[in-house]
C-alpha positions as CSV (number, residue, x, y, z in Angstrom):
1,X,-108.8,7.2,-21.6
2,X,-111.0,8.0,-24.5
3,X,-112.3,11.4,-25.2
4,X,-115.9,12.2,-25.8
5,X,-117.1,12.5,-29.3
6,X,-118.1,16.0,-30.2
7,X,-118.9,17.6,-33.4
8,X,-116.6,20.4,-33.6
9,X,-118.8,22.8,-35.7
10,X,-117.4,24.3,-38.9
11,X,-113.9,23.3,-38.1
12,X,-112.8,20.2,-39.9
13,X,-109.1,20.6,-39.1
14,X,-106.8,22.8,-37.2
15,X,-103.3,24.2,-37.4
16,X,-101.5,25.6,-34.3
17,X,-98.3,27.8,-34.6
18,X,-96.4,27.2,-31.3
19,X,-93.5,29.5,-30.1
20,X,-91.2,28.6,-27.3
21,X,-89.4,30.7,-24.9
22,X,-86.4,32.6,-24.5
23,X,-83.3,30.8,-25.3
24,X,-85.4,27.4,-26.3
25,X,-86.1,25.8,-29.3
26,X,-89.3,24.9,-31.1
27,X,-88.4,21.0,-31.1
28,X,-88.7,21.3,-27.3
29,X,-92.2,21.5,-27.3
30,X,-92.9,18.6,-29.8
31,X,-94.5,16.4,-27.3
32,X,-97.5,18.6,-27.1
33,X,-98.5,16.8,-30.5
34,X,-99.6,13.9,-28.4
35,X,-101.0,15.6,-25.4
36,X,-103.2,18.0,-27.3
37,X,-105.4,16.1,-29.4
38,X,-109.1,16.8,-30.3
39,X,-111.7,14.2,-31.2
40,X,-112.4,14.0,-35.1
41,X,-110.2,17.1,-35.8
42,X,-106.4,16.6,-36.8
43,X,-104.2,19.0,-35.7
44,X,-101.3,20.2,-37.8
45,X,-98.3,21.6,-35.5
46,X,-95.6,24.2,-36.4
47,X,-92.8,24.4,-34.0
48,X,-90.7,27.6,-35.4
49,X,-87.4,28.7,-34.1
50,X,-86.9,32.3,-32.8
51,X,-84.1,34.0,-34.7
52,X,-80.7,34.2,-32.7
53,X,-79.9,37.7,-31.3
54,X,-78.0,39.4,-28.5
55,X,-80.5,39.8,-25.3
56,X,-80.1,42.3,-23.0
57,X,-81.0,40.7,-19.4
58,X,-78.4,37.8,-20.4
59,X,-75.3,40.6,-20.7
60,X,-75.8,40.6,-24.7
61,X,-75.1,37.0,-25.0
62,X,-76.9,35.5,-28.3
63,X,-79.5,33.0,-28.1
64,X,-83.0,32.5,-29.8
65,X,-85.1,35.2,-28.9
66,X,-88.6,36.6,-30.4
67,X,-87.7,40.1,-28.9
68,X,-85.2,41.6,-26.5
69,X,-85.9,41.7,-22.8
70,X,-84.2,44.0,-20.5
71,X,-84.6,42.3,-16.9
72,X,-85.5,39.3,-15.6
73,X,-87.9,38.6,-13.8
74,X,-90.4,40.3,-16.4
75,X,-92.6,42.7,-14.3
76,X,-95.3,45.1,-15.0
77,X,-92.5,47.7,-15.6
78,X,-90.8,45.9,-18.4
79,X,-89.5,47.4,-21.2
80,X,-91.0,46.9,-24.6
81,X,-89.0,46.6,-27.8
82,X,-91.7,47.4,-30.6
83,X,-89.2,46.9,-33.4
84,X,-88.5,43.4,-32.6
85,X,-92.1,42.5,-31.6
86,X,-93.1,43.6,-35.2
87,X,-90.6,41.7,-36.9
88,X,-91.5,38.5,-35.1
89,X,-95.1,39.5,-35.5
90,X,-94.6,39.7,-39.5
91,X,-92.8,36.1,-39.3
92,X,-95.9,34.6,-37.5
93,X,-98.4,36.2,-39.7
94,X,-96.2,34.7,-42.7
95,X,-96.7,31.2,-41.4
96,X,-100.4,32.0,-41.1
97,X,-100.5,33.1,-44.7
98,X,-98.8,29.9,-45.6
99,X,-101.1,27.7,-44.2
100,X,-104.2,29.7,-45.6
101,X,-102.3,28.9,-49.0
102,X,-102.2,25.3,-48.1
103,X,-106.2,25.5,-47.6
104,X,-106.7,26.3,-44.0
105,X,-109.1,28.9,-43.5
106,X,-107.9,31.7,-41.1
107,X,-110.5,30.2,-38.2
108,X,-108.8,27.0,-38.5
109,X,-105.3,28.3,-37.2
110,X,-104.2,29.1,-33.8
111,X,-101.3,30.7,-32.5
112,X,-99.7,29.8,-28.9
113,X,-96.6,29.9,-27.2
114,X,-94.8,29.5,-23.8
115,X,-93.5,32.7,-22.0
116,X,-91.9,35.2,-24.6
117,X,-93.9,32.7,-27.3
118,X,-96.9,33.1,-25.2
119,X,-96.5,37.1,-25.5
120,X,-96.1,37.0,-29.2
121,X,-99.2,34.7,-29.7
122,X,-101.4,37.3,-28.2
123,X,-99.5,40.1,-30.4
124,X,-99.8,37.9,-33.6
125,X,-103.6,37.3,-33.0
126,X,-104.9,40.8,-32.2
127,X,-103.0,42.2,-35.3
128,X,-104.0,39.6,-37.8
129,X,-106.7,40.8,-40.4
130,X,-108.7,37.5,-40.4
131,X,-110.4,35.8,-37.4
132,X,-108.1,32.9,-36.2
133,X,-109.1,30.1,-34.0
134,X,-107.5,31.0,-30.8
135,X,-104.7,32.3,-29.1
136,X,-102.9,30.3,-26.3
137,X,-100.6,32.0,-23.9
138,X,-98.7,29.7,-21.2
139,X,-97.0,31.8,-18.7
140,X,-96.8,35.0,-21.0
141,X,-97.8,38.7,-20.7
142,X,-99.4,41.4,-22.8
143,X,-96.5,43.3,-24.6
144,X,-97.1,47.1,-25.4
145,X,-99.9,47.5,-23.2
146,X,-100.7,50.9,-24.1
147,X,-100.9,50.6,-27.6
148,X,-103.1,47.4,-28.0
149,X,-106.2,49.5,-28.9
150,X,-104.2,50.8,-32.0
151,X,-102.7,47.8,-32.9
152,X,-105.8,45.7,-32.7
153,X,-107.5,44.6,-35.9
154,X,-111.4,44.3,-35.6
155,X,-111.4,40.9,-37.3
156,X,-109.9,39.1,-34.1
157,X,-112.2,40.9,-31.4
158,X,-114.2,37.8,-30.6
159,X,-111.1,35.1,-31.0
160,X,-111.1,33.3,-27.7
161,X,-107.9,33.4,-25.6
162,X,-106.4,30.6,-23.2
163,X,-104.1,32.0,-20.5
164,X,-102.5,29.4,-18.2
165,X,-99.9,30.6,-15.6
166,X,-97.9,29.1,-12.4
167,X,-98.7,31.1,-9.2
168,X,-95.0,30.5,-8.2
169,X,-93.8,32.0,-11.6
170,X,-90.9,34.4,-10.4
171,X,-89.5,34.6,-14.1
172,X,-92.5,36.3,-15.5
173,X,-94.3,37.3,-12.7
174,X,-97.6,35.6,-11.8
175,X,-99.2,39.5,-11.5
176,X,-98.8,39.8,-15.2
177,X,-101.6,37.3,-15.8
178,X,-104.0,39.5,-13.7
179,X,-102.7,42.6,-15.6
180,X,-103.1,41.0,-19.0
181,X,-106.3,39.2,-18.5
182,X,-107.8,42.5,-17.1
183,X,-106.8,44.5,-20.0
184,X,-107.7,42.1,-22.7
185,X,-111.3,41.4,-21.1
186,X,-111.8,45.1,-20.6
187,X,-111.3,45.5,-24.4
188,X,-114.1,42.8,-25.0
189,X,-111.7,39.9,-25.8
190,X,-113.1,36.7,-24.5
191,X,-110.2,35.1,-22.0
192,X,-110.4,32.2,-20.4
193,X,-107.5,32.0,-17.4
194,X,-106.4,29.1,-15.2
195,X,-103.6,29.3,-12.3
196,X,-101.5,26.2,-11.3
197,X,-99.2,25.6,-8.2
198,X,-96.2,25.5,-10.3
199,X,-93.1,27.9,-11.1
200,X,-92.2,29.1,-14.5
201,X,-93.4,25.9,-16.8
202,X,-96.2,24.2,-17.8
203,X,-98.2,21.5,-16.2
204,X,-100.4,18.2,-17.6
205,X,-103.2,19.9,-16.1
206,X,-102.6,22.9,-18.1
207,X,-102.5,20.8,-21.3
208,X,-105.7,19.1,-20.2
209,X,-107.4,22.4,-19.5
210,X,-106.2,23.4,-23.2
211,X,-108.1,20.4,-24.7
212,X,-111.2,21.4,-23.0
213,X,-110.9,24.9,-24.0
214,X,-110.2,24.2,-27.7
215,X,-113.1,21.5,-27.7
216,X,-115.5,24.2,-26.4
217,X,-114.5,27.0,-28.4
218,X,-114.2,25.2,-31.8
219,X,-117.6,23.2,-31.1
220,X,-119.3,26.5,-31.3
221,X,-117.1,28.1,-34.2
């Protein structure tokens, strides 16, 4: 199936930094390179690995983790670890800055991720000092909800957010999508949200919806 040709506004290329979930590796998501494609816009993907750290919900076992998690399932009362989140935000921001040095404009760079990585994508976007292309959250949640207004940079107030979540998710509770979308939309962020009849995972339809989202948003960039 050939995608329809579309003029992508001022975006001639796109870079996506994609963060994996707890205990995973960036390489697990490399198949997205073939599934998320845009007509006439080449995409450079980066799939970093989170640092290895002791994780409370797994009895202190050391694994890849962007920040500590106290309990699984993650629910509306989940404990936040601000220092961990800040360290990971700084690392993602450094990757964005490196892409800018390579010749990408900030509005040609998107951040995304799954679960813990999706939570980090939202944090990295709202805190960056220049406008980004988009934030993509698969089955994630909004960290530090009470601090969002003080953490947010005005540069990304209009940056579009894609949020997909499984209705049968019992790892990162499905209710967290509604909580997060309500919060972000209430603050003026343009959020497009989709739900799927799946557990804590991604789906082909989610990827198709993401392609449509990126095509639409970047065409009007």
